[in-house]
N, C-alpha and C positions, 0 to 999 in steps of 0.2 A: 855698582848698585847702591851702595851706601851713600856715595856722593850725590847721585841723582835723587835719591829719596830726600836727603837733607836739603838740597837746593830747591826741590819742589815744595817742601814744607815752608821754607823761607819765602818763596814767591807767593804761596797761598796766604800766608799770614800777612804779608805786606799788602796784598790785594784786598783782604778783608778789612785791614786797618783803613785803607783808602775808602772802601765802600762805607764803613761806619762813619768816618769823618765827613764824607760827602752828605750822608743822610742827616747827620747832626748839625751840619753847617746852617747858620741863619744869617741872612744878609743884614748888615748893620743898617740902622735907621738913617744915618748920615754917612755916606761914603765919600771919602776924599777923592776928588777928581784930579786928574793930572793937569798941570798947568804948563803951557808953553808949546812950542813947535816940536819939542823932543818927543811928545806923546805920540806923534804921528810918524816918527822915524823908526823903521824896523831894524835896519842894519846900523845900529848905533849902540853906544854903551848902555843906554837906558833900555833900548828895545831888545837887547840880547843878554840881559843880566840873568835870565832864567832859562836860557836855551837848553843847556845840558840837563838841568833839573827837570824840565817839563817834557823833554823828548827822550833822553837816553834811559833813565831809570824806568819809566813806565813801559817803554818798548821792550827792554830786556826782561822786565818782570812778567809781563803778559805773555811774551813768547816763551818764557821759561815754564809756564804752566802747561805748555804743549810739549816742549823739547825734552824736559827732564823725565816725564813719564815714558817718553819714547826711548830714552837712553836706558832707563830701568828695565823696560820690557826687552830691549835688545840684549842687554847683559844677561838677563835671566834665561832667555831662550836661544842665545847664541845666534842672533840674526846679524850677519855681517853687513848687509845693506843698510839696515836701520842704524847700526852702530856707526857706519860711515856718515850718515846724515846727522846723527847726534854730534859726532866729532867735528863735522864742518860747522855746525851751529856754535859749538864751544869756541872754536878758533875765531869765528867771525865776531862773537860777542866780546872776546878778549881784545880784538882789534878795535871794536867800537869803544871799549873802555879806555884803551890807550889813546884813541883819538879824542875822547872827552877830556883826558888829562891835558893833552896838548892845547885844546881849545881853552880850558880854564886858565892855563898858564899864559897863553897869548892874550886873553881878556884882561888878566891882572896886569900884564906889562903895558898893554895899550891904554886901558882906561884908568889905571892906578886905583883899582877898586876890586873887591872880591865879588864874584858872582854868587847866585843863590846856591849853586851846587856845592861850592866850597864852604859857605856858611852853614849849610845843612849838616855838615859833619862835626860841627862844634856846638850845635844846639841839640837838645834832647827831643828830636822829632823822628828818630829811627832807632832800630835795635842796635846796630853796630856802626861805628865803634862807640863806646861810652864817651860822653862829653867830658873834656878836661876842665871846662869852665864851670863856675858856680852858677846857681840858679838865677841870681840877680842879673848877671851879665847875659845869660841866655835869654831871659825875659826881655831885656832891652834890645838885643839884636833881633828878636822876633818882631818888634814893633817898627823896625826900620824897613823902608822899601828899597833903599840903595845902601851899599856898604863901602864907603870910601876907605881906602887902605889906612890913611893916617888916623881917621876917626876910630876905626875898629882897633888898630894897634894901641891907641891911647886908652880905649875902654878896657881892653884885655891885658893891659900892662905889658905890651909888646910880646904877647904870646905868639909863637911862630905857627900860625895857622897853616901856612903853605907846607911846612915840613910835616905837620901832623896829617893833613889831608892827603898829600902826595905819597907819604909813606904807606898809609893804609890802602889807598887806591892802587898804587903800584903793586903791592903784595897781592891784592885781590885779583888784579888783572893777570899777574904771573901765575897764580893758582888756577885761574880759569884756562889760561893758555896751556899749562902743564896737563890739566885734565883732558883738554882736547887732543893733545899729542898722544897721551896714553890711550885715548879712545881710538885714535887712528891705528895705533899699534895693536890693540886688541882686535879691531876689525880685520887687520891683515892676518892675525893668527886664526881667527874664525874662518877665514876664506881659504888660506893656503897652508895652515898648519905650521909647526915650528921649523920644518925643514923644507917648506915650499912644495911638498908633495900632496897637499890636501890635508883635510882634517883627520887626525889619527888620535882617537881616544881609547884608553884601556877598556877592555870589556867589563872590568870590575866597576867602572864609573857609570855603566849603563845597565845595572843589574835588573832594573824594572822592565827592560826590553827582552830579557831572556824568557823563552817559553819552556819552563821546566817540564811541563806535561808532555810537550812534543819531543823533548830530548829523551824522556823516559820511554816513550813509545818507540822511538828510533833505536834506542839501545836494545830494547826487547826484541825488535824485529831482526836485529843483526846478531843476536845471541844464537849460536849454533847448538843443535841438539846432538848429544853424543850417540843416542840410539839411531837417529837418522843418518849420521855420518857412517856408522858401522853398517847400516843396512845397504848403503850405496856402494860399499866396497865389493870387489870380486870375492867369490866363495873361497878361492884358494888362499886369500889374505885374511879372511874373517873367521873361518871355521877350521879348527885343528882337531883331528882325531888321532891321538897317539897315546896309547896306554891309558893313563888316568889323568892326563893333562888336557883340560878343556878350559876355555876362557871366553869372556864376553867383553866387548869394547875394542876400539881400534888399537889403543895402546897395549891391551892385553893379548889379543889374538894375533897381532902382527909380530909379537915377540916369541911365540911358541914355535916349536919345530914342526914343520909341515911335512907329512909323509909323502906328499905329491910333488915335492920339489927337493932340490939338493940340500944337504945339511949346511947350515951356516958355517962360516969360517970360525976358527978358534978365537980370533980377536973379537969377532962380533958376539960370540957366545960369552966371552969374558965381560964385554961391555953391558950385555943385557941380562947378566945373571942376577943382578939386584932386583930386576923387575918381576922375576918369576915368583919370588916369595910374596911380594906385595899383592899379586893377583891370584894367589893360590886359593884363598877363601872364596873368592868370586867364582872361580872355575869349579870348585867343589859344589857350590850351590847350584850352578847351572847344570852340572852333571846329575846331581840328585833329582832336580826337577825333570830332566829328560828321562831318567829311569822310571820315575813315578808315572809320567805320561805314557811311556812305552808299555808299562804293565797294564794300564787301563785300556789302551788302544791295541794291544797285542802287536806292537811294532818294536823295532830295535831302537835303542837310544840314538844311534848314529843317524838313522833315517829321520827321526824327529829334529835333530839338530840341523841336518842338511836342509830340511824343508823350512825351518825357522829362519835360516840365513839366506835363503834363495831370494 
């Protein structure tokens, strides 16, 4: 995302500079005309001196205004198809830049002259790289229409323009190619995941997608009621009438001795002995409530308890 944003800004700034320069351009009152048959030759040293400068850079800059926002959007929203398209553009643009280097080198060896693309990297007409030549030499080179190698080397005190330009352009093409390969790798991860089983993201990475209100309602629906659970149990398991031991609740009543069934084994009594004391207060309260209701309704406490748990 950061790389796409930076490249988009660079392309936008370069486009604005071109637009401002074109608007401020005024045609000179006396324009030097080309003399000789070479003016009509396209595939010649004179005709192809600005091929890469007028074709390669504008094409990559204008297409970058579309491709880099696409890459930024794909990385932000994890769209694998858009990321594949962006990666394909990056690889193709790197190939074009490498092809431009090859063309510039072939032009230099064939015509024994620098083309405009190589000269543009040693004069202050673009942001990067900074020119290593002083302003006087740069102003002189800007007035020339052709740049013979011998004359340029004599003017620049044999400064190695080829090493300077090719070093920067090679590093730039390598960076673009590396970014394209990484974009392809990211697209594969977006589509297949790190193990080839599809996209697997942790739930903590998608916290905004969790419906906490729905989870709370589901938990409340699944919470069981102790009273309802006790009411659905058979009477022999829920109501115990034996002396003064009465209880309420599944854990309490199921642990009391039931006069209608056989006495539990000694081992079971030993295991459950600790529960009797913890439920004793509850049993006492239920027994007291049953006796009070029995006095008001002229019934026995046992009958009220039996009817309550039926």
